[in-house]
VMD Tcl script that draws the C-alpha trace (Angstrom):
set ca {
  {-4.21 6.79 -1.49}
  {-3.73 7.99 2.06}
  {-3.92 6.18 5.36}
  {-5.25 2.63 5.52}
  {-6.86 0.91 8.48}
  {-5.61 -2.66 8.63}
  {-6.83 -5.98 9.97}
  {-5.89 -5.16 13.57}
  {-9.08 -3.06 13.60}
  {-11.35 -5.93 12.57}
  {-13.86 -6.51 15.34}
  {-11.86 -4.12 17.57}
  {-13.35 -0.81 16.45}
  {-11.91 1.29 19.28}
  {-12.91 4.47 17.35}
  {-10.13 6.64 18.80}
  {-9.24 7.50 15.20}
  {-12.74 8.80 14.53}
  {-12.57 11.13 17.51}
  {-9.35 12.82 16.35}
  {-9.99 13.10 12.62}
  {-10.34 16.80 11.74}
  {-12.16 16.16 8.45}
  {-14.46 13.26 9.40}
  {-13.07 10.93 6.74}
  {-13.35 7.75 8.82}
  {-16.50 5.66 8.55}
  {-17.65 2.56 10.37}
  {-18.01 -0.54 8.23}
  {-19.54 -3.89 9.12}
  {-16.41 -5.20 10.86}
  {-13.95 -2.30 10.99}
  {-13.43 1.40 10.25}
  {-12.35 2.73 6.86}
  {-10.64 5.95 5.76}
  {-12.05 7.75 2.72}
  {-8.95 8.67 0.72}
  {-10.89 11.33 -1.20}
  {-11.48 13.27 2.02}
  {-8.35 12.42 4.06}
  {-5.88 15.30 4.39}
  {-3.08 12.95 5.50}
  {-2.57 14.68 8.84}
  {-1.64 11.44 10.63}
  {-3.80 12.05 13.70}
  {-5.54 8.71 13.23}
  {-2.27 6.79 13.11}
  {-1.09 8.27 16.41}
  {-4.47 7.78 18.13}
  {-5.04 4.15 17.17}
  {-4.64 2.02 20.32}
  {-4.12 -1.21 18.34}
  {-1.66 0.10 15.72}
  {-4.03 -0.57 12.83}
  {-3.42 2.64 10.86}
  {-0.60 2.95 8.33}
  {0.26 5.39 5.58}
  {-0.20 3.53 2.31}
  {3.53 3.50 1.46}
  {4.35 2.09 4.92}
  {1.77 -0.67 4.77}
  {3.20 -4.10 5.66}
  {3.09 -6.53 2.75}
  {0.66 -8.84 4.55}
  {-1.79 -5.92 4.94}
  {-1.79 -4.67 1.33}
  {-5.06 -6.49 0.65}
  {-6.71 -3.96 2.97}
  {-6.37 -1.29 0.27}
  {-8.78 -3.23 -1.93}
  {-11.09 -3.87 1.00}
  {-11.33 -0.12 1.69}
  {-11.89 0.64 -2.00}
  {-14.67 -1.96 -2.15}
  {-16.30 -0.48 0.96}
  {-16.52 2.97 -0.61}
  {-17.62 1.62 -4.00}
  {-20.52 -0.19 -2.37}
  {-21.90 2.97 -0.75}
}
mol new
graphics top color blue
foreach p $ca { graphics top sphere $p radius 0.5 }
foreach p [lrange $ca 0 end-1] q [lrange $ca 1 end] { graphics top cylinder $p $q radius 0.2 }
display resetview
């Protein structure tokens, strides 16, 4: 995996992460942004830029946010 955008982004969509991503791996979904793990270079710029603390590296993801991995996978499968 890579970085995951968690539920703090839902309906927030500040987009600061999109502005700093050097490889354009962040896409807007219906209710939040998602990071494409196939494109992400794991630079961490999105994590630092997020004003609501919604971005975590997958190994640092809080237990209550682990369901967001599947949500991101489903988003990219549906494209």
